[in-house]
N, CA, C and O atoms as a MOPAC input file, in Angstrom:
PM7 MOZYME 1SCF
protein

 N    -10.43200 1   -23.95300 1    36.77000 1
 C    -11.87300 1   -24.05000 1    36.56600 1
 C    -12.47000 1   -22.64300 1    36.63700 1
 O    -12.31600 1   -21.94800 1    37.64200 1
 N    -13.14000 1   -22.23700 1    35.58300 1
 C    -13.78500 1   -20.92800 1    35.54200 1
 C    -15.14000 1   -20.99600 1    36.22000 1
 O    -15.91900 1   -21.92600 1    36.01500 1
 N    -15.39500 1   -19.98900 1    37.02700 1
 C    -16.71700 1   -19.87500 1    37.66700 1
 C    -17.47200 1   -18.77000 1    36.95800 1
 O    -16.98200 1   -17.64800 1    36.83100 1
 N    -18.64600 1   -19.08900 1    36.50600 1
 C    -19.48400 1   -18.14000 1    35.79400 1
 C    -20.11600 1   -17.16600 1    36.78500 1
 O    -20.43800 1   -17.54000 1    37.91200 1
 N    -20.29000 1   -15.92400 1    36.36000 1
 C    -20.98200 1   -14.92700 1    37.17900 1
 C    -22.37100 1   -14.72000 1    36.60300 1
 O    -22.53300 1   -14.50100 1    35.40200 1
 N    -23.36700 1   -14.79100 1    37.46600 1
 C    -24.76600 1   -14.63100 1    37.06000 1
 C    -25.35200 1   -13.46900 1    37.84100 1
 O    -25.31500 1   -13.45200 1    39.07100 1
 N    -25.89200 1   -12.49800 1    37.11600 1
 C    -26.49900 1   -11.34400 1    37.76000 1
 C    -28.00700 1   -11.52000 1    37.89400 1
 O    -28.70200 1   -11.87300 1    36.94100 1
 N    -28.48100 1   -11.26600 1    39.08900 1
 C    -29.91600 1   -11.17700 1    39.36300 1
 C    -30.16500 1    -9.70000 1    39.62400 1
 O    -29.53600 1    -9.11900 1    40.50800 1
 N    -31.05900 1    -9.08700 1    38.88000 1
 C    -31.30200 1    -7.66200 1    39.05800 1
 C    -32.63900 1    -7.44200 1    39.73900 1
 O    -33.69500 1    -7.71900 1    39.17000 1
 N    -32.58200 1    -6.94500 1    40.95700 1
 C    -33.79600 1    -6.69000 1    41.73100 1
 C    -34.73600 1    -5.69300 1    41.08500 1
 O    -35.91400 1    -5.64300 1    41.43800 1
 N    -34.24600 1    -4.90100 1    40.15100 1
 C    -35.13000 1    -3.97200 1    39.43400 1
 C    -36.01700 1    -4.69200 1    38.43200 1
 O    -36.96300 1    -4.09900 1    37.91400 1
 N    -35.73200 1    -5.95500 1    38.14700 1
 C    -36.51600 1    -6.71400 1    37.16900 1
 C    -37.72000 1    -7.43100 1    37.77500 1
 O    -38.48300 1    -8.06800 1    37.04900 1
 N    -37.90400 1    -7.33900 1    39.08900 1
 C    -39.03200 1    -8.02600 1    39.73100 1
 C    -39.40900 1    -7.34500 1    41.03300 1
 O    -38.60200 1    -6.65700 1    41.65800 1
 N    -40.67200 1    -7.55700 1    41.42700 1
 C    -41.17600 1    -6.99200 1    42.68500 1
 C    -41.95000 1    -8.00500 1    43.51000 1
 O    -42.39900 1    -7.69500 1    44.61300 1
 N    -42.10900 1    -9.21600 1    42.98500 1
 C    -42.86700 1   -10.25600 1    43.67700 1
 C    -42.12800 1   -11.58600 1    43.53500 1
 O    -41.18700 1   -11.70200 1    42.75000 1
 N    -42.55900 1   -12.57400 1    44.29400 1
 C    -41.93500 1   -13.89300 1    44.21000 1
 C    -42.13500 1   -14.50100 1    42.82500 1
 O    -41.19500 1   -15.07000 1    42.26900 1
 N    -43.32700 1   -14.39700 1    42.26000 1
 C    -43.55300 1   -14.93400 1    40.91900 1
 C    -42.63900 1   -14.27500 1    39.90200 1
 O    -42.08200 1   -14.94400 1    39.03200 1
 N    -42.48600 1   -12.95700 1    40.01200 1
 C    -41.58900 1   -12.25500 1    39.09100 1
 C    -40.13600 1   -12.65000 1    39.33700 1
 O    -39.34900 1   -12.70200 1    38.39200 1
 N    -39.76100 1   -12.93100 1    40.59300 1
 C    -38.41200 1   -13.43100 1    40.86400 1
 C    -38.19300 1   -14.75900 1    40.14800 1
 O    -37.15000 1   -14.96200 1    39.52700 1
 N    -39.16700 1   -15.66200 1    40.23000 1
 C    -39.01600 1   -16.94900 1    39.55600 1
 C    -38.87900 1   -16.76200 1    38.04300 1
 O    -38.15200 1   -17.51600 1    37.39600 1
 N    -39.56400 1   -15.77100 1    37.47000 1
 C    -39.38100 1   -15.44800 1    36.04700 1
 C    -37.95300 1   -14.98500 1    35.78100 1
 O    -37.33500 1   -15.39000 1    34.79700 1
 N    -37.43400 1   -14.13400 1    36.66300 1
 C    -36.05800 1   -13.65300 1    36.52000 1
 C    -35.07000 1   -14.81100 1    36.63800 1
 O    -34.10500 1   -14.88200 1    35.87700 1
 N    -35.30000 1   -15.71000 1    37.57700 1
 C    -34.42400 1   -16.88000 1    37.72900 1
 C    -34.44400 1   -17.73000 1    36.46100 1
 O    -33.40300 1   -18.20300 1    36.00600 1
 N    -35.63000 1   -17.91900 1    35.89800 1
 C    -35.76200 1   -18.65700 1    34.63300 1
 C    -34.93800 1   -17.96700 1    33.54400 1
 O    -34.22000 1   -18.62200 1    32.78900 1
 N    -35.04800 1   -16.66100 1    33.47300 1
 C    -34.35900 1   -15.89800 1    32.43200 1
 C    -32.84000 1   -16.01700 1    32.55500 1
 O    -32.15200 1   -16.23100 1    31.55700 1
 N    -32.31000 1   -15.87700 1    33.78400 1
 C    -30.85000 1   -15.86100 1    33.93900 1
 C    -30.22500 1   -17.24700 1    34.06700 1
 O    -29.01400 1   -17.38800 1    33.89500 1
 N    -31.01800 1   -18.26900 1    34.36300 1
 C    -30.44800 1   -19.60000 1    34.58500 1
 C    -30.72200 1   -20.59600 1    33.46400 1
 O    -30.26600 1   -21.73700 1    33.52800 1
 N    -31.45700 1   -20.18000 1    32.44600 1
 C    -31.68100 1   -21.06600 1    31.30200 1
 C    -31.28100 1   -20.33700 1    30.02800 1
 O    -31.40300 1   -19.11600 1    29.92600 1
 N    -30.80600 1   -21.10200 1    29.07100 1
 C    -30.36300 1   -20.52400 1    27.80800 1
 C    -30.48400 1   -21.60000 1    26.72800 1
 O    -30.07600 1   -22.74600 1    26.91800 1
 N    -31.05100 1   -21.20400 1    25.60300 1
 C    -31.16400 1   -22.10500 1    24.45600 1
 C    -31.88200 1   -23.40800 1    24.80000 1
 O    -31.50400 1   -24.48100 1    24.33100 1
 N    -32.90900 1   -23.29800 1    25.61700 1
 C    -33.69500 1   -24.47200 1    25.98400 1
 C    -35.16000 1   -24.07300 1    26.09400 1
 O    -35.48100 1   -22.92300 1    26.39200 1
 N    -36.03100 1   -25.02500 1    25.85400 1
 C    -37.46600 1   -24.78100 1    25.98700 1
 C    -37.96800 1   -25.08200 1    27.39000 1
 O    -39.16400 1   -24.96600 1    27.65800 1
 N    -37.06900 1   -25.46800 1    28.28800 1
 C    -37.45800 1   -25.82400 1    29.64500 1
 C    -38.10800 1   -24.63800 1    30.33500 1
 O    -37.58200 1   -23.52600 1    30.30500 1
 N    -39.26100 1   -24.88300 1    30.95900 1
 C    -39.95300 1   -23.86800 1    31.75500 1
 C    -40.03400 1   -24.37400 1    33.19200 1
 O    -40.69900 1   -25.36800 1    33.48200 1
 N    -39.35100 1   -23.67800 1    34.07000 1
 C    -39.36800 1   -24.05400 1    35.48600 1
 C    -40.66600 1   -23.58000 1    36.11300 1
 O    -41.24800 1   -22.58200 1    35.68800 1
 N    -41.10300 1   -24.28700 1    37.10300 1
 C    -42.28500 1   -23.87800 1    37.84900 1
 C    -41.98500 1   -22.67500 1    38.71900 1
 O    -40.82900 1   -22.29100 1    38.89600 1
 N    -43.02300 1   -22.09600 1    39.25100 1
 C    -42.88300 1   -20.94400 1    40.14100 1
 C    -42.95800 1   -21.41100 1    41.57900 1
 O    -43.92400 1   -21.13200 1    42.28900 1
 N    -41.91600 1   -22.13400 1    42.00400 1
 C    -41.85300 1   -22.62900 1    43.36700 1
 C    -40.39600 1   -22.86800 1    43.74700 1
 O    -39.51200 1   -22.86400 1    42.89000 1
 N    -40.16100 1   -23.07200 1    45.01700 1
 C    -38.78900 1   -23.23100 1    45.50100 1
 C    -38.13800 1   -24.52800 1    45.01900 1
 O    -36.92200 1   -24.56200 1    44.83100 1
 N    -38.90600 1   -25.58300 1    44.81600 1
 C    -38.33100 1   -26.82600 1    44.29500 1
 C    -37.80000 1   -26.62100 1    42.87700 1
 O    -36.71100 1   -27.09100 1    42.54700 1
 N    -38.56000 1   -25.92400 1    42.04300 1
 C    -38.12700 1   -25.65600 1    40.67600 1
 C    -36.89600 1   -24.74900 1    40.66500 1
 O    -35.98000 1   -24.95100 1    39.86800 1
 N    -36.87700 1   -23.75200 1    41.55100 1
 C    -35.71100 1   -22.87000 1    41.65800 1
 C    -34.47700 1   -23.68200 1    42.04600 1
 O    -33.39100 1   -23.47500 1    41.50500 1
 N    -34.65200 1   -24.59500 1    42.97700 1
 C    -33.54800 1   -25.47500 1    43.39600 1
 C    -33.01800 1   -26.26900 1    42.20100 1
 O    -31.80700 1   -26.40800 1    42.03200 1
 N    -33.92000 1   -26.78300 1    41.37900 1
 C    -33.49200 1   -27.51800 1    40.18800 1
 C    -32.65800 1   -26.63400 1    39.26900 1
 O    -31.63600 1   -27.07500 1    38.74500 1
 N    -33.08800 1   -25.38700 1    39.07000 1
 C    -32.32500 1   -24.46300 1    38.22800 1
 C    -30.93600 1   -24.21000 1    38.80300 1
 O    -29.96100 1   -24.10600 1    38.05800 1
 N    -30.84800 1   -24.11100 1    40.12200 1
 C    -29.55400 1   -23.87400 1    40.76000 1
 C    -28.58900 1   -25.04200 1    40.57100 1
 O    -27.37400 1   -24.85600 1    40.63000 1
 N    -29.11300 1   -26.22300 1    40.34900 1
 C    -28.24900 1   -27.38500 1    40.13500 1
 C    -27.55000 1   -27.33600 1    38.78600 1
 O    -26.53200 1   -27.99900 1    38.59000 1
 N    -28.08600 1   -26.55700 1    37.85700 1
 C    -27.44600 1   -26.41200 1    36.55200 1
 C    -27.96100 1   -27.40400 1    35.53200 1
 O    -28.85700 1   -28.20500 1    35.80000 1
 N    -27.36100 1   -27.32400 1    34.34300 1
 C    -27.73700 1   -28.22000 1    33.26300 1
 C    -28.81200 1   -27.65200 1    32.34400 1
 O    -29.41400 1   -28.39400 1    31.56800 1
 N    -29.06000 1   -26.34200 1    32.42200 1
 C    -30.10400 1   -25.71900 1    31.61200 1
 C    -29.52600 1   -24.68600 1    30.65300 1
 O    -30.19200 1   -23.70800 1    30.31300 1
 N    -28.26600 1   -24.90600 1    30.21200 1
 C    -27.67000 1   -24.09100 1    29.17500 1
 C    -26.77100 1   -22.97100 1    29.65500 1
 O    -26.01200 1   -22.41800 1    28.85900 1
 N    -26.83100 1   -22.61400 1    30.94200 1
 C    -25.98500 1   -21.53400 1    31.44600 1
 C    -24.72100 1   -22.09300 1    32.09400 1
 O    -23.62400 1   -21.59500 1    31.84500 1
 N    -24.86900 1   -23.11400 1    32.91500 1
 C    -23.72800 1   -23.83100 1    33.47500 1
 C    -24.12900 1   -25.29200 1    33.64300 1
 O    -25.30800 1   -25.62400 1    33.76100 1
 N    -23.13200 1   -26.14300 1    33.65000 1
 C    -23.37700 1   -27.58100 1    33.71100 1
 C    -23.85500 1   -28.01400 1    35.09900 1
 O    -23.60300 1   -27.34800 1    36.10300 1
 N    -24.54500 1   -29.14200 1    35.11900 1
 C    -25.05300 1   -29.71300 1    36.36300 1
 C    -23.92400 1   -29.83600 1    37.37700 1
 O    -22.85700 1   -30.36800 1    37.07000 1
 N    -24.16600 1   -29.34300 1    38.58500 1
 C    -23.21600 1   -29.48900 1    39.68200 1
 C    -22.07100 1   -28.49100 1    39.68000 1
 O    -21.27000 1   -28.48100 1    40.61500 1
 N    -21.97200 1   -27.65500 1    38.65800 1
 C    -20.89700 1   -26.65300 1    38.61800 1
 C    -21.27600 1   -25.46400 1    39.49000 1
 O    -22.45200 1   -25.23000 1    39.77000 1
 N    -20.28600 1   -24.73800 1    39.90300 1
 C    -20.50500 1   -23.59100 1    40.77700 1
 C    -20.62100 1   -22.29800 1    39.98400 1
 O    -20.08700 1   -22.17700 1    38.88100 1
 N    -21.31500 1   -21.35400 1    40.55600 1
 C    -21.46900 1   -20.03400 1    39.95800 1
 C    -21.40900 1   -18.98400 1    41.05500 1
 O    -21.69900 1   -19.25800 1    42.21900 1
 N    -21.02800 1   -17.78600 1    40.66000 1
 C    -21.09100 1   -16.64900 1    41.57200 1
 C    -22.31500 1   -15.83300 1    41.17500 1
 O    -22.41900 1   -15.36700 1    40.04000 1
 N    -23.23600 1   -15.66400 1    42.11200 1
 C    -24.43000 1   -14.86700 1    41.87900 1
 C    -24.18500 1   -13.47100 1    42.43300 1
 O    -23.72800 1   -13.30800 1    43.56500 1
 N    -24.49300 1   -12.47100 1    41.62200 1
 C    -24.41000 1   -11.08200 1    42.04800 1
 C    -25.82500 1   -10.53700 1    41.97500 1
 O    -26.39800 1   -10.41800 1    40.89200 1
 N    -26.38600 1   -10.20800 1    43.12800 1
 C    -27.76700 1    -9.73000 1    43.21400 1
 C    -27.72600 1    -8.20800 1    43.29300 1
 O    -27.44500 1    -7.62900 1    44.34200 1
 N    -28.01100 1    -7.57800 1    42.16100 1
 C    -28.05000 1    -6.12600 1    42.08800 1
 C    -29.35700 1    -5.61400 1    42.68200 1
 O    -30.38900 1    -6.27800 1    42.58400 1
 N    -29.31300 1    -4.45200 1    43.29100 1
 C    -30.50600 1    -3.85300 1    43.90800 1
 C    -31.14200 1    -4.80900 1    44.92500 1
 O    -32.36300 1    -4.94300 1    45.00000 1
 N    -30.28400 1    -5.46100 1    45.69600 1
 C    -30.75400 1    -6.47500 1    46.64100 1
 C    -31.56900 1    -5.88200 1    47.78800 1
 O    -32.45200 1    -6.55400 1    48.31900 1
 N    -31.29500 1    -4.64800 1    48.17800 1
 C    -32.08200 1    -4.04300 1    49.26400 1
 C    -33.52900 1    -3.84100 1    48.84400 1
 O    -34.44100 1    -4.01000 1    49.65300 1
 N    -33.74500 1    -3.48000 1    47.58600 1
 C    -35.10700 1    -3.37400 1    47.05300 1
 C    -35.79000 1    -4.74500 1    47.16100 1
 O    -36.93800 1    -4.84100 1    47.59500 1
 N    -35.08100 1    -5.78600 1    46.76800 1
 C    -35.62700 1    -7.14000 1    46.83700 1
 C    -35.87900 1    -7.56600 1    48.27500 1
 O    -36.88700 1    -8.20700 1    48.56900 1
 N    -34.96800 1    -7.21200 1    49.16600 1
 C    -35.13400 1    -7.56700 1    50.58800 1
 C    -36.43900 1    -6.97000 1    51.12700 1
 O    -37.16700 1    -7.62900 1    51.87000 1
 N    -36.72800 1    -5.72200 1    50.74800 1
 C    -37.97500 1    -5.07800 1    51.19000 1
 C    -39.19300 1    -5.73300 1    50.54000 1
 O    -40.16800 1    -6.05300 1    51.22100 1
 N    -39.13400 1    -5.92800 1    49.23600 1
 C    -40.30300 1    -6.43000 1    48.50800 1
 C    -40.57600 1    -7.91100 1    48.75800 1
 O    -41.70500 1    -8.37100 1    48.58900 1
 N    -39.56200 1    -8.64700 1    49.15400 1
 C    -39.72500 1   -10.06900 1    49.47700 1
 C    -39.58800 1   -10.27100 1    50.98500 1
 O    -39.09400 1   -11.29800 1    51.45200 1
 N    -40.03500 1    -9.26800 1    51.72800 1
 C    -39.95100 1    -9.27300 1    53.18400 1
 C    -41.14800 1    -9.93900 1    53.83300 1
 O    -41.77700 1   -10.83000 1    53.26100 1
 N    -41.44600 1    -9.48800 1    55.04100 1
 C    -42.46400 1   -10.16300 1    55.85200 1
 C    -43.87200 1   -10.10300 1    55.26100 1
 O    -44.60700 1   -11.08800 1    55.33200 1
 N    -44.26200 1    -8.96600 1    54.67800 1
 C    -45.61500 1    -8.89300 1    54.10100 1
 C    -45.77600 1    -9.89400 1    52.95300 1
 O    -46.77300 1   -10.61100 1    52.87200 1
 N    -44.77300 1    -9.92500 1    52.07000 1
 C    -44.81500 1   -10.86500 1    50.94600 1
 C    -44.76700 1   -12.30800 1    51.44900 1
 O    -45.39800 1   -13.19600 1    50.87500 1
 N    -44.01900 1   -12.53000 1    52.51600 1
 C    -43.91700 1   -13.87900 1    53.07700 1
 C    -45.26100 1   -14.32600 1    53.64600 1
 O    -45.66900 1   -15.46800 1    53.44000 1
 N    -45.94700 1   -13.44300 1    54.35400 1
 C    -47.27300 1   -13.77200 1    54.88400 1
 C    -48.24000 1   -14.07500 1    53.74400 1
 O    -49.01300 1   -15.02900 1    53.82800 1
 N    -48.20600 1   -13.26700 1    52.66700 1
 C    -49.07900 1   -13.53000 1    51.50300 1
 C    -48.76300 1   -14.88400 1    50.87500 1
 O    -49.67300 1   -15.61900 1    50.49100 1
 N    -47.48400 1   -15.21300 1    50.77000 1
 C    -47.05200 1   -16.49600 1    50.21000 1
 C    -47.63600 1   -17.66100 1    51.01300 1
 O    -48.18600 1   -18.60200 1    50.44000 1
 N    -47.51600 1   -17.59200 1    52.33300 1
 C    -48.02500 1   -18.69000 1    53.16000 1
 C    -49.54900 1   -18.73700 1    53.17400 1
 O    -50.12300 1   -19.82200 1    53.26000 1
 N    -50.21800 1   -17.58600 1    53.09000 1
 C    -51.68200 1   -17.58900 1    53.00600 1
 C    -52.15000 1   -18.26400 1    51.72000 1
 O    -53.13500 1   -19.00300 1    51.72100 1
 N    -51.44500 1   -18.00800 1    50.63500 1
 C    -51.76600 1   -18.65700 1    49.35900 1
 C    -51.50400 1   -20.16400 1    49.45200 1
 O    -52.28000 1   -20.97200 1    48.94100 1
 N    -50.40800 1   -20.52400 1    50.10700 1
 C    -50.07200 1   -21.93500 1    50.30300 1
 C    -51.12200 1   -22.63500 1    51.16200 1
 O    -51.44600 1   -23.80100 1    50.93400 1
 N    -51.65300 1   -21.91100 1    52.15500 1
 C    -52.65300 1   -22.46600 1    53.05300 1
 C    -53.90800 1   -22.91100 1    52.29800 1
 O    -54.55700 1   -23.88400 1    52.68100 1
 N    -54.24100 1   -22.19400 1    51.22800 1
 C    -55.44000 1   -22.50700 1    50.44400 1
 C    -55.37600 1   -23.87800 1    49.78600 1
 O    -56.41200 1   -24.48900 1    49.52300 1
 N    -54.16500 1   -24.36500 1    49.51600 1
 C    -54.05300 1   -25.62400 1    48.78200 1
 C    -53.21300 1   -26.69000 1    49.49200 1
 O    -52.94500 1   -27.74900 1    48.92600 1
 N    -52.80800 1   -26.41300 1    50.71000 1
 C    -51.96900 1   -27.39500 1    51.39800 1
 C    -52.80900 1   -28.56500 1    51.92500 1
 O    -54.02700 1   -28.46700 1    52.07300 1
 N    -52.13300 1   -29.64000 1    52.19500 1
 C    -52.76500 1   -30.81500 1    52.78100 1
 C    -53.23000 1   -30.44900 1    54.19900 1
 O    -52.53800 1   -29.71200 1    54.90100 1
 N    -54.39000 1   -30.95700 1    54.62100 1
 C    -54.89100 1   -30.63400 1    55.96700 1
 C    -53.88300 1   -30.89600 1    57.08600 1
 O    -53.89700 1   -30.20600 1    58.10600 1
 N    -53.02800 1   -31.86600 1    56.90500 1
 C    -52.04000 1   -32.16100 1    57.94600 1
 C    -50.97200 1   -31.06900 1    58.06700 1
 O    -50.24700 1   -31.02400 1    59.06000 1
 N    -50.87100 1   -30.19600 1    57.07100 1
 C    -49.88400 1   -29.11300 1    57.10200 1
 C    -50.46400 1   -27.77500 1    57.54200 1
 O    -49.72600 1   -26.80200 1    57.69400 1
 N    -51.77200 1   -27.71700 1    57.74700 1
 C    -52.42400 1   -26.43700 1    58.04600 1
 C    -51.84600 1   -25.74100 1    59.28100 1
 O    -51.58000 1   -24.54000 1    59.24200 1
 N    -51.65400 1   -26.46800 1    60.35300 1
 C    -51.14800 1   -25.85000 1    61.59100 1
 C    -49.74600 1   -25.27500 1    61.38500 1
 O    -49.43800 1   -24.18500 1    61.86700 1
 N    -48.91200 1   -26.00600 1    60.67400 1
 C    -47.54800 1   -25.54100 1    60.41100 1
 C    -47.57600 1   -24.26600 1    59.57900 1
 O    -46.85000 1   -23.31600 1    59.87200 1
 N    -48.40400 1   -24.24100 1    58.55000 1
 C    -48.50900 1   -23.07000 1    57.67700 1
 C    -49.11600 1   -21.88500 1    58.44300 1
 O    -48.66600 1   -20.75000 1    58.28500 1
 N    -50.11800 1   -22.14500 1    59.25600 1
 C    -50.69000 1   -21.07600 1    60.08800 1
 C    -49.63000 1   -20.47300 1    61.01500 1
 O    -49.61400 1   -19.26300 1    61.24200 1
 N    -48.75900 1   -21.30900 1    61.53900 1
 C    -47.65300 1   -20.82300 1    62.36900 1
 C    -46.69400 1   -19.94800 1    61.57600 1
 O    -46.19700 1   -18.94600 1    62.08900 1
 N    -46.43200 1   -20.32000 1    60.33200 1
 C    -45.55400 1   -19.51300 1    59.46900 1
 C    -46.19600 1   -18.15500 1    59.17900 1
 O    -45.51400 1   -17.13000 1    59.16300 1
 N    -47.51100 1   -18.15600 1    58.94900 1
 C    -48.22900 1   -16.89500 1    58.70700 1
 C    -48.11800 1   -15.99800 1    59.93200 1
 O    -47.81000 1   -14.81100 1    59.81800 1
 N    -48.36900 1   -16.56900 1    61.09400 1
 C    -48.30900 1   -15.78600 1    62.33700 1
 C    -46.91000 1   -15.22000 1    62.54200 1
 O    -46.76200 1   -14.05400 1    62.90700 1
 N    -45.89300 1   -16.02700 1    62.31400 1
 C    -44.51600 1   -15.54200 1    62.46500 1
 C    -44.23400 1   -14.38000 1    61.52600 1
 O    -43.66700 1   -13.36700 1    61.93600 1
 N    -44.63200 1   -14.52700 1    60.25700 1
 C    -44.39500 1   -13.45500 1    59.28300 1
 C    -45.13600 1   -12.18200 1    59.68000 1
 O    -44.60400 1   -11.07900 1    59.55600 1
 N    -46.36400 1   -12.34500 1    60.15700 1
 C    -47.13600 1   -11.17600 1    60.58400 1
 C    -46.51700 1   -10.49900 1    61.81100 1
 O    -46.69400 1    -9.29900 1    62.01900 1
 N    -45.79700 1   -11.27100 1    62.61300 1
 C    -45.10700 1   -10.71600 1    63.78500 1
 C    -43.67700 1   -10.26900 1    63.42500 1
 O    -42.90700 1    -9.84600 1    64.28700 1
 N    -43.34500 1   -10.37800 1    62.11500 1
 C    -42.02900 1    -9.99100 1    61.61100 1
 C    -40.92100 1   -10.82500 1    62.24500 1
 O    -39.87500 1   -10.31500 1    62.64500 1
 N    -41.19000 1   -12.12200 1    62.32000 1
 C    -40.22900 1   -13.07200 1    62.87400 1
 C    -39.98100 1   -14.16900 1    61.84300 1
 O    -40.80400 1   -14.40300 1    60.95800 1
 N    -38.85300 1   -14.82700 1    61.96900 1
 C    -38.54500 1   -15.94800 1    61.09500 1
 C    -37.99300 1   -15.50500 1    59.75200 1
 O    -37.65900 1   -14.33800 1    59.54600 1
 N    -37.90600 1   -16.45200 1    58.85800 1
 C    -37.32100 1   -16.21200 1    57.53900 1
 C    -38.32300 1   -15.55300 1    56.60100 1
 O    -39.51000 1   -15.87900 1    56.59300 1
 N    -37.81200 1   -14.62800 1    55.82000 1
 C    -38.60700 1   -14.01300 1    54.76100 1
 C    -38.35800 1   -14.76900 1    53.45800 1
 O    -37.48300 1   -15.63200 1    53.38900 1
 N    -39.12900 1   -14.44100 1    52.43700 1
 C    -38.89600 1   -15.02500 1    51.11400 1
 C    -37.47600 1   -14.71700 1    50.64100 1
 O    -36.80300 1   -15.57400 1    50.06900 1
 N    -37.03000 1   -13.48600 1    50.88600 1
 C    -35.66600 1   -13.10300 1    50.52300 1
 C    -34.65700 1   -14.01700 1    51.21700 1
 O    -33.71100 1   -14.49300 1    50.58900 1
 N    -34.85800 1   -14.25700 1    52.49900 1
 C    -33.96100 1   -15.15300 1    53.24400 1
 C    -33.97000 1   -16.56000 1    52.65600 1
 O    -32.91700 1   -17.18300 1    52.51900 1
 N    -35.14300 1   -17.05600 1    52.31100 1
 C    -35.25200 1   -18.41500 1    51.76300 1
 C    -34.51600 1   -18.52600 1    50.42900 1
 O    -33.85600 1   -19.52900 1    50.16100 1
 N    -34.63100 1   -17.49100 1    49.59600 1
 C    -33.95000 1   -17.50400 1    48.30200 1
 C    -32.43600 1   -17.46800 1    48.49700 1
 O    -31.71200 1   -18.26300 1    47.89800 1
 N    -31.96000 1   -16.55100 1    49.33100 1
 C    -30.51100 1   -16.43500 1    49.51700 1
 C    -29.93000 1   -17.69000 1    50.16900 1
 O    -28.82200 1   -18.10600 1    49.83200 1
 N    -30.66000 1   -18.28400 1    51.08500 1
 C    -30.18600 1   -19.53500 1    51.69400 1
 C    -30.09700 1   -20.64600 1    50.66500 1
 O    -29.17400 1   -21.45800 1    50.69900 1
 N    -31.06000 1   -20.68200 1    49.74600 1
 C    -31.04200 1   -21.73300 1    48.73300 1
 C    -29.84500 1   -21.54900 1    47.78900 1
 O    -29.20800 1   -22.52500 1    47.39400 1
 N    -29.54900 1   -20.31300 1    47.43500 1
 C    -28.37900 1   -20.06900 1    46.58800 1
 C    -27.10300 1   -20.46600 1    47.31900 1
 O    -26.20300 1   -21.05400 1    46.72000 1
 N    -27.02000 1   -20.15100 1    48.60100 1
 C    -25.81400 1   -20.42400 1    49.38800 1
 C    -25.73600 1   -21.83500 1    49.95300 1
 O    -24.76600 1   -22.16500 1    50.63500 1
 N    -26.72400 1   -22.67000 1    49.69000 1
 C    -26.75800 1   -24.03000 1    50.23600 1
 C    -25.48000 1   -24.77600 1    49.86300 1
 O    -25.15000 1   -24.90700 1    48.68400 1
 N    -24.78600 1   -25.24900 1    50.84500 1
 C    -23.52900 1   -25.97900 1    50.60000 1
 C    -23.69500 1   -27.48700 1    50.74100 1
 O    -22.70700 1   -28.22100 1    50.73700 1
 N    -24.92900 1   -27.95300 1    50.86400 1
 C    -25.14700 1   -29.39200 1    51.05100 1
 C    -25.56000 1   -30.07900 1    49.76200 1
 O    -25.79800 1   -31.28700 1    49.76500 1
 N    -25.65300 1   -29.34800 1    48.66300 1
 C    -26.09600 1   -29.93700 1    47.40500 1
 C    -24.90500 1   -30.15400 1    46.48000 1
 O    -23.75300 1   -30.07800 1    46.90700 1
 N    -25.19100 1   -30.42400 1    45.21900 1
 C    -24.16000 1   -30.72700 1    44.24700 1
 C    -23.41900 1   -29.47500 1    43.76900 1
 O    -22.43300 1   -29.59000 1    43.04200 1
 N    -23.86800 1   -28.30500 1    44.15700 1
 C    -23.21400 1   -27.06200 1    43.74200 1
 C    -22.63500 1   -26.33400 1    44.94600 1
 O    -22.99200 1   -26.60900 1    46.09100 1
 N    -21.73900 1   -25.40200 1    44.66200 1
 C    -21.12300 1   -24.59100 1    45.70500 1
 C    -21.11900 1   -23.14000 1    45.22800 1
 O    -20.06700 1   -22.56700 1    44.94600 1
 N    -22.31600 1   -22.55900 1    45.14500 1
 C    -22.46100 1   -21.19400 1    44.65300 1
 C    -22.05400 1   -20.18900 1    45.73000 1
 O    -22.03200 1   -20.49000 1    46.92400 1
 N    -21.73700 1   -18.99800 1    45.26200 1
 C    -21.52000 1   -17.87600 1    46.17000 1
 C    -22.52000 1   -16.78800 1    45.79600 1
 O    -23.05400 1   -16.77300 1    44.68700 1
 N    -22.76300 1   -15.88600 1    46.73000 1
 C    -23.73500 1   -14.83200 1    46.52200 1
 C    -23.17600 1   -13.52100 1    47.04000 1
 O    -22.71900 1   -13.42500 1    48.17800 1
 N    -23.22300 1   -12.50400 1    46.17300 1
 C    -22.81700 1   -11.15400 1    46.54300 1
 C    -24.05400 1   -10.27800 1    46.43200 1
 O    -24.70100 1   -10.23000 1    45.38600 1
 N    -24.37500 1    -9.58900 1    47.51400 1
 C    -25.53600 1    -8.69100 1    47.51300 1
 C    -25.03700 1    -7.27200 1    47.29100 1
 O    -24.16000 1    -6.78100 1    48.00400 1
 N    -25.61500 1    -6.62500 1    46.28700 1
 C    -25.22300 1    -5.23200 1    45.97500 1
 C    -26.43700 1    -4.34800 1    45.97500 1
 O    -26.32500 1    -3.14600 1    45.73600 1

C-alpha cells in the first residue's frame, strides 16, 4: 500500500484562515468542493475522498517552515481566534470560551498550531496520518 506524501508549506500562510486555504489547496484536486474555514471542515478534508487520497487512506504530511507556522499560529493568534468565536458562540459556551481566551493570553494550553497538528495526528478516526515538521 502506497502512502501519499502531502506538503504543507508554512510560507504559504500566516493566519488560520490562510492555513485553511492551504489545506484546501493541498487536500483537494479536480473537485469543486470548497471546505469551510473551521476545524470541522479541516477534519473532513483529512478523512480523504476529495481527489488527493481516498476516504480513510493514510498520508504522510510534511510541514515545511513549521517553526514559522508555530509562531504565527501561537498564543496571540489563538486568543484572537477565541475572541472571534466568542462573538458568535451560544451563551452557554461563553464561560468556556472566556477561559480559553484567558489561557491563551497567559500563554497556557493549546495553540492553533497544536490543534492543527493534533488533528493531523489523530489516531482515533478512519485515517492514520503521520506528520513530519521541518
